[in-house]
C-alpha positions in Angstrom: 0.6 45.0 -9.9 2.0 42.0 -11.7 -0.4 39.2 -12.5 0.5 35.8 -11.1 2.1 33.5 -13.7 -0.1 30.5 -13.4 1.9 28.6 -16.1 5.1 28.8 -14.2 3.3 27.8 -10.9 1.7 24.8 -12.7 5.0 23.8 -14.1 6.7 23.9 -10.7 3.9 21.9 -9.2 4.2 19.2 -11.9 8.0 19.1 -11.4 7.6 18.7 -7.7 5.1 15.8 -8.2 7.4 14.1 -10.7 10.2 14.4 -8.2 8.2 13.0 -5.3 6.8 10.0 -7.2 9.9 7.8 -6.8 10.1 8.7 -3.1 6.4 8.0 -2.6 6.7 4.7 -4.4 9.7 3.7 -2.2 7.7 4.4 0.9 4.7 2.5 -0.5 7.0 -0.5 -1.2 8.7 -0.4 2.2 5.3 -0.5 4.0 4.4 -3.9 2.3 5.8 -7.3 3.0 7.6 -9.3 0.3 5.0 -12.0 0.6 2.1 -9.6 -0.2 4.1 -8.1 -3.0 4.8 -11.5 -4.6 1.1 -12.5 -4.1 -0.6 -9.4 -5.4 2.1 -7.7 -7.5 4.0 -4.4 -7.1 1.2 -2.4 -8.8 -1.5 -3.3 -6.3 -2.9 -2.4 -2.9 -3.5 -5.9 -1.6 -2.1 -7.1 1.7 -1.2 -5.4 5.0 0.8 -2.2 5.5 3.1 -1.9 8.5 6.6 -0.9 9.6 8.0 -4.4 9.9 10.4 -3.8 7.1 11.9 -0.8 8.8 12.6 -2.7 12.0 14.1 -5.6 10.1 16.2 -3.4 7.9 17.5 -1.5 11.0 18.5 -4.6 12.8 19.7 -6.7 9.8 21.6 -3.8 8.2 23.3 -2.6 11.4 22.2 1.0 10.8 23.4 2.1 14.2 27.0 1.3 13.3 26.6 2.6 9.7 25.3 6.0 10.9 28.2 6.2 13.3 30.6 5.5 10.4 28.9 8.2 8.3 29.2 10.7 11.1 32.9 9.9 11.5 33.5 10.6 7.8 31.1 13.5 7.3 32.0 15.8 10.2 35.8 16.0 9.7 35.3 16.2 5.9 32.9 19.2 6.1 34.9 21.0 8.7 38.2 20.6 6.8 36.6 21.5 3.5 35.2 24.8 4.8 38.3 25.6 6.7 40.7 25.1 3.7 38.3 26.7 1.2 37.8 29.8 3.4 41.6 30.2 3.8 42.1 29.9 0.0 39.2 32.2 -0.8 40.5 34.8 1.7 43.9 34.7 0.0 42.6 35.1 -3.6 39.9 37.7 -2.7 41.6 40.0 -0.3 45.2 40.1 -1.7 46.4 41.0 -5.1 49.3 38.9 -6.5 50.1 37.4 -9.9 48.9 33.8 -9.1 45.4 34.8 -7.9 43.5 33.8 -11.0 45.8 30.9 -11.7 45.2 29.3 -8.3 41.4 29.9 -8.5 41.2 28.3 -11.9 43.2 25.3 -10.7 41.0 24.8 -7.7 37.8 25.1 -9.9 39.2 22.9 -12.7 39.8 20.1 -10.3 36.0 19.7 -9.9 35.7 19.1 -13.7 37.6 15.8 -13.5 35.4 12.7 -13.2 36.2 10.8 -9.9 36.6 7.6 -11.9 39.7 9.0 -13.7 41.6 9.4 -10.4 40.3 6.2 -8.8 43.3 3.9 -9.8 46.1 6.5 -9.1 44.6 7.3 -5.7 44.1 3.6 -4.8 47.8 2.9 -5.6 49.0 6.0 -3.8 47.0 5.1 -0.6 48.2 1.5 -0.9 51.8 2.6 -0.7 51.2 5.2 2.0 52.4 3.4 5.2 50.7 3.9 8.5 51.3 2.3 11.9 49.2 -0.8 12.5 47.9 0.8 15.7 46.1 3.3 13.4 45.4 1.2 10.3 44.8 -2.6 10.3 46.0 -2.7 6.7 49.3 -0.8 7.4 48.3 1.8 4.9 45.6 4.3 4.1 43.3 1.7 2.5 40.4 0.5 4.6 40.5 3.5 6.8 38.3 6.6 7.4 41.3 8.8 6.6 41.3 7.8 2.9 37.7 8.8 2.4 38.0 12.0 4.5 41.1 13.1 2.5 39.5 12.5 -0.9 36.1 14.0 0.0 37.9 17.1 1.3 40.1 17.4 -1.7 37.3 17.1 -4.2 35.0 19.6 -2.4 37.5 22.3 -1.6 37.5 23.6 -5.2 33.8 24.3 -5.4 33.7 25.9 -1.9 36.7 28.1 -2.7 35.0 29.4 -5.9 31.8 30.2 -4.0 33.5 31.8 -0.9 35.9 33.8 -3.0 33.1 35.5 -4.9 31.3 36.1 -1.6 34.3 37.6 0.0 35.0 39.8 -3.0 31.6 41.5 -2.4 32.7 42.5 1.1 34.1 46.1 1.4 37.9 46.1 1.0 38.0 48.9 3.6 37.3 46.4 6.4 40.6 44.6 6.1 42.5 47.8 5.2 41.3 49.5 8.3 42.2 46.4 10.4 45.7 46.4 8.8 46.2 50.0 9.8 45.2 49.2 13.3 47.8 46.5 13.5 45.8 43.4 12.8 47.7 40.7 11.1 46.6 38.4 8.2 45.3 35.7 10.6 43.3 38.2 12.6 41.8 39.8 9.5 40.7 36.4 8.3 39.4 34.9 11.6 38.0 38.0 13.4 36.7 40.1 10.5 36.0 38.2 7.3 34.9 34.8 8.8 32.0 36.2 10.9 30.7 38.1 7.8 30.7 34.9 5.8 28.5 32.9 8.1 25.5 32.8 5.8 27.6 31.5 2.9 29.3 29.0 5.2 25.9 27.8 6.5 24.6 27.3 2.9 27.8 25.5 1.8 27.9 23.5 5.0 24.4 22.2 4.4 25.3 21.2 0.8 28.5 19.6 1.8 26.9 17.5 4.5 24.3 16.2 2.1 26.8 15.6 -0.7 29.5 13.8 1.4 26.8 11.9 3.3 25.4 10.6 0.0 28.8 9.7 -1.5 28.8 6.1 -2.6 31.9 5.8 -4.8 34.8 6.6 -2.6 33.8 4.5 0.5 33.1 1.6 -1.9 36.6 1.9 -3.4 38.7 2.5 -0.3 36.9 0.6 2.5 36.8 -3.2 2.3 35.7 -3.9 5.9 32.0 -3.9 6.4 32.3 -2.6 9.9 33.8 0.7 8.6 31.3 1.4 5.7 29.1 4.5 5.9 25.4 4.1 5.6 25.0 4.7 1.8 27.5 2.0 1.0 26.5 -0.3 3.8 23.0 -0.4 2.5 24.3 -3.2 0.3 24.2 -5.4 3.5 20.5 -5.9 2.9 21.2 -7.3 -0.6 21.0 -11.1 -0.6 23.4 -13.3 -2.6 20.7 -15.1 -4.6 17.5 -13.2 -3.8 16.7 -9.5 -3.4 14.0 -8.4 -1.0 13.2 -5.0 -2.6 10.7 -4.2 0.1 13.5 -4.5 2.7 15.9 -2.5 0.4 13.2 0.3 0.1 12.9 0.5 3.8 16.6 0.7 4.2 16.8 3.5 1.6 14.1 5.5 3.4 16.0 5.2 6.6 19.1 6.4 4.8 17.3 9.5 3.5 15.9 10.6 6.9 19.1 12.3 8.2 19.5 14.4 5.1 15.9 15.6 5.3 16.3 16.5 8.9 19.5 18.4 8.3 18.0 20.3 5.4 14.8 21.2 7.3 16.8 22.3 10.3 19.1 24.5 8.3 16.7 25.6 5.6 16.5 29.2 6.7 20.3 29.6 6.8 20.6 27.7 3.5 18.2 30.0 1.7 19.7 33.1 3.3 23.1 32.1 2.2 22.1 31.5 -1.4 19.9 34.6 -1.8 22.1 37.1 0.1 23.0 39.9 -2.3 20.6 38.7 -5.0 18.7 42.0 -4.9 21.7 44.2 -5.2 22.2 46.1 -8.4 
């Protein structure tokens, strides 16, 4: 029987504590008023502790609208990302043709580019992409949800394609070959045979994508100028004053912003872990 490795356990506990310190400090700051913080200092326990900052942050920051904007951006982005990535992964993993590796490398290499490199070209491209004013108040893709959804989807497809293609390659080739003999076309092989078997991987990737796209700050800040369209991570700046910053209020707003990602992770934790560890014990 293998003896427990107390050193590794201790290291993991210390890393967990170090990771939780900033979150705990944010909660501590959010529960105090700015007046008490100014009076006693940040590194003190003086004054009252309550949830007034959370109520003020919710009302002043307009979080109900910000969460709605985030939902409008995140859901289509995640669905489109997983759909396109699964199609591409199915093509490169189940069919042999000369551009298999080339396409997979191109999709994966796209993730190596820093987003800032493509910021200016994408901004100009969206600026000259005309849309009816009934869809876009700017007459183009700028200041619309479509711009952020398109970019988030494009940047996430590569990673998801790489993960799903490796997952699909582990599935027996006999499954699709037998389906082909029985008369199943490519679409039926993809949708009715392969996709149900990739649910654990899709659940794990879906959890990651929801968290990543929800937490995205750069693209909404670049493409959306109207405050009424901003998602919650970018709209948090509404709590920032022009001449004075209430860090207690900002801390409360940041905690409110974190809550959905924690709920999503806890709700999908079992599927997430199953998707990541499936096949790990195979030789």
